[in-house]
C-alpha positions as a Markdown table, in Angstrom:
| # | Residue | x | y | z |
|---|---|---|---|---|
| 1 | Met | -8.4 | 56.8 | 90.4 |
| 2 | Tyr | -9.9 | 53.4 | 89.0 |
| 3 | Val | -8.0 | 50.3 | 88.6 |
| 4 | Asn | -9.3 | 47.3 | 86.8 |
| 5 | Thr | -7.5 | 44.0 | 86.7 |
| 6 | Ser | -8.3 | 40.4 | 85.0 |
| 7 | Phe | -5.3 | 38.2 | 85.0 |
| 8 | Leu | -4.0 | 34.6 | 85.3 |
| 9 | Ala | -2.7 | 33.5 | 88.4 |
| 10 | Ile | -0.8 | 30.2 | 89.1 |
| 11 | Phe | -1.4 | 27.9 | 92.3 |
| 12 | Ile | 0.2 | 24.8 | 93.3 |
| 13 | Val | -2.0 | 22.1 | 94.3 |
| 14 | Glu | -0.3 | 19.0 | 96.0 |
| 15 | Phe | -1.7 | 15.6 | 95.5 |
| 16 | Pro | -0.1 | 12.6 | 97.5 |
| 17 | Phe | 0.1 | 9.2 | 96.0 |
| 18 | Ser | 1.2 | 6.1 | 97.7 |
| 19 | Ala | 3.8 | 4.3 | 95.6 |
| 20 | Pro | 6.0 | 1.8 | 97.2 |
| 21 | Pro | 8.6 | 2.4 | 98.5 |
| 22 | Asn | 8.3 | 5.9 | 98.8 |
| 23 | Asn | 5.4 | 8.3 | 99.0 |
| 24 | Val | 5.7 | 10.6 | 95.9 |
| 25 | Thr | 4.2 | 14.1 | 95.9 |
| 26 | Tyr | 3.1 | 15.4 | 92.4 |
| 27 | His | 2.8 | 19.3 | 91.8 |
| 28 | Phe | 0.4 | 20.3 | 89.3 |
| 29 | Phe | 0.3 | 23.9 | 88.0 |
| 30 | Ile | -3.2 | 25.1 | 87.5 |
| 31 | Phe | -4.1 | 28.4 | 85.6 |
| 32 | Val | -7.1 | 30.0 | 87.1 |
| 33 | Tyr | -8.9 | 33.1 | 85.4 |
| 34 | Ile | -9.4 | 35.8 | 87.8 |
| 35 | Asp | -11.9 | 38.8 | 87.2 |
| 36 | Met | -11.2 | 41.5 | 89.7 |
| 37 | Thr | -12.1 | 45.1 | 90.0 |
| 38 | Arg | -10.8 | 47.7 | 92.3 |
| 39 | Asp | -12.0 | 51.5 | 92.4 |
| 40 | Ile | -10.4 | 53.8 | 94.5 |
| 41 | Ile | -12.3 | 57.2 | 94.9 |
| 42 | Asp | -11.6 | 60.1 | 96.7 |
| 43 | Ile | -14.6 | 62.0 | 98.3 |
| 44 | Asn | -14.0 | 65.1 | 100.5 |
| 45 | Asp | -11.4 | 63.6 | 103.2 |
| 46 | Phe | -12.7 | 59.8 | 102.7 |
| 47 | Thr | -11.2 | 57.3 | 100.6 |
| 48 | Ile | -13.5 | 54.7 | 99.0 |
| 49 | Leu | -12.6 | 51.2 | 98.0 |
| 50 | Val | -14.8 | 49.0 | 96.1 |
| 51 | Glu | -13.5 | 45.8 | 95.5 |
| 52 | Glu | -15.1 | 43.0 | 93.6 |
| 53 | Ala | -13.7 | 39.5 | 92.7 |
| 54 | Lys | -14.9 | 36.5 | 90.8 |
| 55 | Val | -12.9 | 33.1 | 90.4 |
| 56 | Asn | -13.4 | 29.6 | 89.2 |
| 57 | Glu | -10.9 | 28.4 | 91.7 |
| 58 | Pro | -10.2 | 29.3 | 95.4 |
| 59 | Thr | -8.0 | 32.4 | 95.3 |
| 60 | Ile | -6.3 | 34.3 | 98.0 |
| 61 | Asp | -6.6 | 38.2 | 97.8 |
| 62 | Ser | -4.5 | 40.2 | 100.2 |
| 63 | Cys | -4.3 | 44.0 | 100.9 |
| 64 | Ser | -2.9 | 46.4 | 103.6 |
| 65 | Phe | -2.8 | 50.2 | 104.1 |
| 66 | Glu | 0.1 | 52.5 | 103.6 |
| 67 | Glu | -0.9 | 54.6 | 106.6 |
| 68 | Pro | -3.2 | 54.3 | 109.6 |
| 69 | Leu | -6.6 | 54.3 | 108.9 |
| 70 | Ile | -10.2 | 54.6 | 110.7 |
| 71 | Ala | -12.5 | 52.5 | 108.2 |
| 72 | Val | -15.9 | 50.9 | 107.9 |
| 73 | Ala | -16.1 | 47.9 | 105.5 |
| 74 | Phe | -19.4 | 47.0 | 104.1 |
| 75 | Tyr | -19.7 | 43.6 | 102.3 |
| 76 | Gly | -22.3 | 42.6 | 99.5 |
| 77 | Ser | -23.8 | 39.3 | 98.8 |
| 78 | Gly | -20.5 | 37.4 | 98.3 |
| 79 | Asn | -20.0 | 35.8 | 101.6 |
| 80 | Val | -16.2 | 35.7 | 101.3 |
| 81 | Asp | -13.9 | 34.7 | 104.0 |
| 82 | Leu | -11.8 | 37.1 | 105.9 |
| 83 | Ser | -8.6 | 36.9 | 107.8 |
| 84 | Val | -7.0 | 39.9 | 109.4 |
| 85 | Lys | -3.3 | 39.4 | 110.7 |
| 86 | Tyr | -0.9 | 41.5 | 112.6 |
| 87 | Asp | 2.2 | 40.7 | 114.6 |
| 88 | Thr | 1.3 | 36.9 | 115.7 |
| 89 | Lys | -2.3 | 37.7 | 116.0 |
| 90 | Gln | -5.1 | 36.6 | 113.6 |
| 91 | Lys | -9.0 | 37.2 | 113.5 |
| 92 | Glu | -11.2 | 35.1 | 111.2 |
| 93 | Phe | -14.7 | 36.0 | 109.9 |
| 94 | Thr | -16.2 | 33.0 | 108.1 |
| 95 | Tyr | -19.7 | 34.8 | 107.3 |
| 96 | Thr | -19.4 | 38.1 | 105.9 |
| 97 | Lys | -22.5 | 38.5 | 103.8 |
| 98 | Gly | -24.1 | 41.7 | 104.9 |
| 99 | Leu | -21.5 | 42.7 | 107.4 |
| 100 | Ala | -20.6 | 46.3 | 108.5 |
| 101 | Leu | -17.2 | 46.1 | 110.1 |
| 102 | Ser | -15.4 | 49.1 | 111.7 |
| 103 | Phe | -11.9 | 48.9 | 112.5 |
| 104 | Tyr | -8.3 | 50.8 | 113.0 |
| 105 | Ala | -5.7 | 49.5 | 111.1 |
| 106 | Asn | -2.1 | 50.7 | 110.5 |
| 107 | Glu | 0.7 | 49.5 | 108.1 |
| 108 | Asn | 1.4 | 46.4 | 109.8 |
| 109 | Val | -2.1 | 44.7 | 109.2 |
| 110 | Glu | -2.9 | 42.5 | 106.5 |
| 111 | Phe | -6.5 | 41.7 | 105.3 |
| 112 | Ile | -6.8 | 38.4 | 103.5 |
| 113 | His | -10.1 | 37.4 | 101.5 |
| 114 | Thr | -10.4 | 33.8 | 100.3 |
| 115 | Val | -12.6 | 34.2 | 97.1 |
| 116 | Ser | -14.0 | 31.0 | 95.5 |
| 117 | Ala | -16.7 | 30.4 | 92.7 |
| 118 | Ser | -19.3 | 30.1 | 95.6 |
| 119 | Lys | -17.9 | 33.2 | 97.6 |
| 120 | Pro | -17.2 | 35.8 | 95.4 |
| 121 | Leu | -15.9 | 39.1 | 96.8 |
| 122 | Glu | -18.0 | 42.2 | 96.9 |
| 123 | Cys | -16.6 | 44.5 | 99.6 |
| 124 | Leu | -16.8 | 48.3 | 99.8 |
| 125 | Val | -14.5 | 50.2 | 102.5 |
| 126 | Ile | -15.0 | 54.0 | 103.4 |
| 127 | Ala | -11.8 | 55.0 | 105.2 |
| 128 | Thr | -10.3 | 58.1 | 106.6 |
| 129 | Thr | -7.1 | 59.1 | 108.8 |
| 130 | Ala | -7.3 | 60.5 | 112.2 |
| 131 | Lys | -6.0 | 63.7 | 111.4 |
| 132 | Ala | -8.6 | 64.2 | 108.8 |
| 133 | Ile | -11.5 | 63.6 | 111.2 |
| 134 | Asp | -11.6 | 67.2 | 112.5 |
| 135 | Lys | -11.7 | 68.5 | 109.0 |
| 136 | Leu | -14.7 | 66.4 | 108.0 |
| 137 | Pro | -17.9 | 68.3 | 107.1 |
| 138 | Asn | -21.2 | 68.6 | 108.8 |
| 139 | His | -20.0 | 67.6 | 112.3 |
| 140 | Glu | -19.3 | 63.9 | 111.0 |
| 141 | Gly | -16.0 | 64.0 | 113.0 |
| 142 | Glu | -17.9 | 64.2 | 116.2 |
| 143 | Leu | -19.8 | 61.3 | 115.2 |
| 144 | Phe | -16.6 | 59.1 | 115.0 |
| 145 | Gly | -15.2 | 60.5 | 118.3 |
| 146 | Asp | -18.5 | 59.7 | 120.0 |
| 147 | Leu | -19.2 | 56.5 | 118.5 |
| 148 | Leu | -16.1 | 54.9 | 117.4 |
| 149 | Asn | -13.8 | 56.5 | 120.0 |
| 150 | Gln | -11.8 | 53.1 | 120.4 |
| 151 | Leu | -11.0 | 53.7 | 116.7 |
| 152 | Val | -9.8 | 57.3 | 117.0 |
| 153 | Asn | -7.7 | 56.4 | 120.1 |
| 154 | Pro | -6.3 | 52.9 | 119.1 |
| 155 | Ser | -4.4 | 50.6 | 121.6 |
| 156 | Asp | -3.1 | 48.2 | 118.9 |
| 157 | His | -2.0 | 48.0 | 115.5 |
| 158 | Tyr | -5.4 | 46.6 | 114.7 |
| 159 | Val | -8.7 | 47.5 | 116.8 |
| 160 | Glu | -12.0 | 46.1 | 115.9 |
| 161 | Gly | -14.9 | 48.6 | 116.5 |
| 162 | Pro | -18.5 | 47.9 | 116.5 |
| 163 | Ser | -20.0 | 45.4 | 113.8 |
| 164 | Phe | -23.3 | 44.2 | 112.8 |
| 165 | Ile | -25.2 | 42.9 | 109.9 |
| 166 | Met | -26.8 | 45.4 | 107.9 |
| 167 | Thr | -30.2 | 46.5 | 107.7 |
| 168 | Pro | -32.2 | 45.8 | 104.4 |
| 169 | Glu | -32.0 | 49.3 | 103.4 |
| 170 | Met | -28.1 | 49.4 | 104.0 |
| 171 | Gln | -27.8 | 46.1 | 102.0 |
| 172 | Ser | -29.9 | 47.8 | 99.4 |
| 173 | Ile | -27.3 | 50.6 | 98.9 |
| 174 | Val | -24.4 | 48.4 | 98.9 |
| 175 | Asp | -25.9 | 46.3 | 96.1 |
| 176 | Ser | -26.6 | 49.3 | 94.0 |
| 177 | Leu | -23.2 | 50.8 | 94.4 |
| 178 | Phe | -21.8 | 47.5 | 92.7 |
| 179 | His | -24.5 | 47.8 | 90.1 |
| 180 | Ile | -24.3 | 51.5 | 89.1 |
| 181 | Gln | -26.1 | 51.9 | 85.7 |
| 182 | Tyr | -25.2 | 55.7 | 85.4 |
| 183 | Glu | -22.2 | 57.1 | 83.6 |
| 184 | Gly | -19.8 | 60.0 | 83.8 |
| 185 | Lys | -20.8 | 62.7 | 86.0 |
| 186 | Thr | -24.3 | 61.3 | 86.8 |
| 187 | Lys | -22.6 | 58.2 | 88.0 |
| 188 | Met | -20.3 | 60.1 | 90.5 |
| 189 | Met | -23.1 | 62.2 | 91.8 |
| 190 | Phe | -25.1 | 58.7 | 92.5 |
| 191 | Phe | -22.0 | 57.5 | 94.1 |
| 192 | Arg | -21.6 | 60.3 | 96.5 |
| 193 | Ser | -25.1 | 60.5 | 97.7 |
| 194 | Gln | -25.1 | 56.9 | 98.4 |
| 195 | Ile | -21.8 | 56.8 | 100.5 |
| 196 | Thr | -23.4 | 59.6 | 102.5 |
| 197 | Thr | -26.6 | 57.9 | 102.8 |
| 198 | Leu | -24.9 | 54.6 | 103.7 |
| 199 | Leu | -23.0 | 56.2 | 106.5 |
| 200 | Ser | -26.0 | 57.9 | 108.0 |
| 201 | His | -27.4 | 54.6 | 108.4 |
| 202 | Phe | -24.3 | 53.2 | 109.9 |
| 203 | Phe | -24.0 | 55.9 | 112.5 |
| 204 | Gly | -27.7 | 55.5 | 113.0 |
| 205 | Gln | -27.6 | 52.1 | 113.8 |
| 206 | Leu | -24.7 | 52.5 | 116.2 |
| 207 | Ala | -26.6 | 55.5 | 118.1 |
| 208 | Arg | -29.5 | 53.1 | 118.4 |
| 209 | Ser | -27.6 | 50.2 | 120.0 |
| 210 | Lys | -26.5 | 52.3 | 122.7 |
| 211 | Thr | -30.0 | 52.4 | 123.8 |
| 212 | Glu | -30.9 | 48.9 | 123.2 |
| 213 | Ser | -30.6 | 46.3 | 125.8 |
| 214 | Ile | -30.6 | 42.7 | 123.7 |
| 215 | Asn | -28.2 | 40.3 | 125.4 |
| 216 | Thr | -25.6 | 38.4 | 123.7 |
| 217 | Thr | -27.7 | 35.0 | 123.9 |
| 218 | Glu | -30.6 | 36.7 | 122.4 |
| 219 | Arg | -28.7 | 38.3 | 119.5 |
| 220 | Glu | -27.3 | 34.6 | 119.0 |
| 221 | Lys | -31.1 | 33.4 | 118.6 |
| 222 | Leu | -31.7 | 36.5 | 116.3 |
| 223 | Asn | -29.1 | 35.7 | 114.1 |
| 224 | Gln | -30.2 | 32.0 | 114.1 |
| 225 | Ala | -33.6 | 33.2 | 113.1 |
| 226 | Lys | -32.2 | 35.0 | 110.2 |
| 227 | Asp | -30.3 | 32.2 | 109.1 |
| 228 | Ile | -33.4 | 29.8 | 109.1 |
| 229 | Leu | -35.1 | 32.2 | 107.0 |
| 230 | Leu | -32.5 | 32.5 | 104.5 |
| 231 | Gln | -32.0 | 29.0 | 104.4 |
| 232 | His | -35.7 | 28.4 | 103.7 |
| 233 | Ile | -36.3 | 31.5 | 101.7 |
| 234 | Asp | -38.9 | 29.9 | 99.5 |
| 235 | Asn | -41.0 | 28.2 | 102.0 |
| 236 | Pro | -40.0 | 29.8 | 105.5 |
| 237 | Pro | -41.5 | 28.8 | 108.8 |
| 238 | Ser | -44.3 | 30.8 | 110.4 |
| 239 | Leu | -43.5 | 33.1 | 113.2 |
| 240 | Ser | -45.0 | 30.4 | 115.8 |
| 241 | Glu | -42.6 | 27.7 | 114.2 |
| 242 | Leu | -39.6 | 30.3 | 113.9 |
| 243 | Ser | -40.1 | 30.9 | 117.8 |
| 244 | Lys | -39.9 | 27.5 | 118.9 |
| 245 | Gln | -37.1 | 26.5 | 116.7 |
| 246 | Ile | -34.9 | 29.2 | 118.2 |
| 247 | Gly | -36.2 | 29.0 | 121.7 |
| 248 | Leu | -37.4 | 33.0 | 122.0 |
| 249 | Asn | -41.3 | 33.5 | 122.4 |
| 250 | Met | -43.1 | 35.2 | 119.8 |
| 251 | Phe | -43.4 | 38.6 | 121.4 |
| 252 | Lys | -39.8 | 38.9 | 122.0 |
| 253 | Leu | -38.8 | 37.5 | 118.6 |
| 254 | Lys | -41.2 | 40.3 | 116.8 |
| 255 | Lys | -39.9 | 43.0 | 118.9 |
| 256 | Glu | -36.2 | 42.2 | 119.2 |
| 257 | Phe | -35.7 | 41.2 | 115.6 |
| 258 | Lys | -37.1 | 44.5 | 114.4 |
| 259 | Ala | -34.8 | 46.5 | 116.8 |
| 260 | Tyr | -31.9 | 44.5 | 115.8 |
| 261 | Phe | -32.3 | 44.2 | 112.1 |
| 262 | Gly | -34.4 | 47.4 | 111.7 |
| 263 | Val | -37.5 | 45.6 | 110.1 |
| 264 | Pro | -40.0 | 43.2 | 111.1 |
| 265 | Val | -39.4 | 39.5 | 110.5 |
| 266 | Phe | -41.1 | 39.0 | 107.0 |
| 267 | Lys | -40.3 | 42.6 | 105.9 |
| 268 | Tyr | -36.8 | 41.3 | 106.3 |
| 269 | Leu | -37.6 | 37.9 | 104.6 |
| 270 | Gln | -39.3 | 39.8 | 101.7 |
| 271 | Asn | -36.5 | 42.3 | 100.9 |
| 272 | Glu | -34.2 | 39.3 | 101.0 |
| 273 | Arg | -36.2 | 37.4 | 98.4 |
| 274 | Leu | -36.6 | 40.4 | 96.2 |
| 275 | Thr | -32.7 | 41.1 | 96.4 |
| 276 | Leu | -32.2 | 37.4 | 95.5 |
| 277 | Ala | -34.7 | 37.5 | 92.5 |
| 278 | His | -32.8 | 40.7 | 91.3 |
| 279 | Lys | -29.5 | 39.0 | 91.3 |
| 280 | Leu | -31.1 | 36.1 | 89.5 |
| 281 | Ile | -32.6 | 38.1 | 86.8 |
| 282 | Arg | -29.7 | 40.7 | 86.4 |
| 283 | Thr | -27.1 | 37.5 | 86.0 |
| 284 | Gln | -29.5 | 35.7 | 83.4 |
| 285 | Glu | -29.7 | 32.6 | 86.1 |
| 286 | Ala | -33.4 | 32.7 | 85.7 |
| 287 | Thr | -36.4 | 34.4 | 83.9 |
| 288 | Val | -38.8 | 36.7 | 85.8 |
| 289 | Gln | -41.2 | 33.8 | 86.4 |
| 290 | Glu | -38.4 | 31.3 | 87.4 |
| 291 | Ala | -37.0 | 34.1 | 89.8 |
| 292 | Ala | -40.6 | 34.7 | 91.3 |
| 293 | Trp | -41.0 | 30.8 | 92.0 |
| 294 | His | -37.6 | 30.5 | 93.1 |
| 295 | Val | -38.1 | 33.0 | 96.2 |
| 296 | Gly | -41.5 | 31.8 | 96.9 |
| 297 | Tyr | -43.8 | 34.0 | 95.0 |
| 298 | Asp | -46.8 | 32.0 | 93.4 |
| 299 | Ser | -48.4 | 35.0 | 91.8 |
| 300 | Leu | -46.3 | 36.9 | 89.1 |
| 301 | Ser | -48.2 | 40.0 | 89.4 |
| 302 | Ser | -47.7 | 40.2 | 93.2 |
| 303 | Phe | -44.0 | 39.6 | 92.7 |
| 304 | Ser | -43.6 | 42.4 | 90.2 |
| 305 | Asn | -45.4 | 44.7 | 92.4 |
| 306 | Ala | -43.5 | 44.1 | 95.3 |
| 307 | Phe | -40.4 | 44.3 | 93.1 |
| 308 | Glu | -41.4 | 47.7 | 91.7 |
| 309 | Lys | -42.2 | 49.1 | 95.2 |
| 310 | Lys | -38.6 | 48.0 | 96.5 |
| 311 | Phe | -36.4 | 48.9 | 93.3 |
| 312 | Gly | -38.5 | 51.3 | 91.6 |
| 313 | Tyr | -38.7 | 49.5 | 88.3 |
| 314 | Arg | -40.5 | 46.5 | 87.0 |
| 315 | Pro | -38.4 | 42.9 | 86.8 |
| 316 | Ser | -39.1 | 43.0 | 83.1 |
| 317 | Gln | -36.9 | 46.2 | 82.8 |
| 318 | Ile | -33.7 | 44.8 | 84.0 |
| 319 | Lys | -31.2 | 44.6 | 81.3 |
């Protein structure tokens, strides 16, 4: 089933003015255009929700589920804010770009996205029910039981499972699912294959994390290193400079960055550069040459070769 919606929403904004002898509050009605797409797709015993929203003013998008679900949410490049509310409790996520978040939620849980022009919504949720886990093909149910046991046997209305920042490979898959160029049966074939691959990467990362011993402090430093690279994507610091900035020696930085994010430091940077360049060209925010310069490539040929190696086609072929 596919549901696509574009609609007008009305918001009330309050502007207080001081006017003797009383403070007067004026209410302005603002009409905001919202472009929202929700695709709900059933594959075997999984239900897939693909949700995308772009707005020109801050907008609240709320959803809940009709029955208890075990799910994994994968966030694209939108970096939307997320609040999870249940009973009197609330959990906030203020940096969701590239986040993979597993959870159990029943009908008493509300998921609230705050969407804005600078933070569009790109979220893909792969969900199943507890009763369907044993029916999943290829021993997938065993993976849920082994690696997401706290979700299979929940202790509250909402239980948060493992979460992490996706590897570049996972992020590339998520991006491709928001920009499928195929149609009809070919589109569904591509979608099925990518969902399977994405879940494989997710459980692979969970299995790997069980054998890793990166402590919380070092994980924070690695996330800091990632943020520094993204903030200076066109002119990043050297490994030596980066290690000094985060307070982690170069050996640990190289070793643990690869273990945590799945790729070496500058391979991660290259993937992020190319992903950003792809977006700039695809949305016509920049020409191929401008996109190359924007992400730090001086040579157009080097940029085009790296781009083709990652995506399988030249940047000039994007339509």
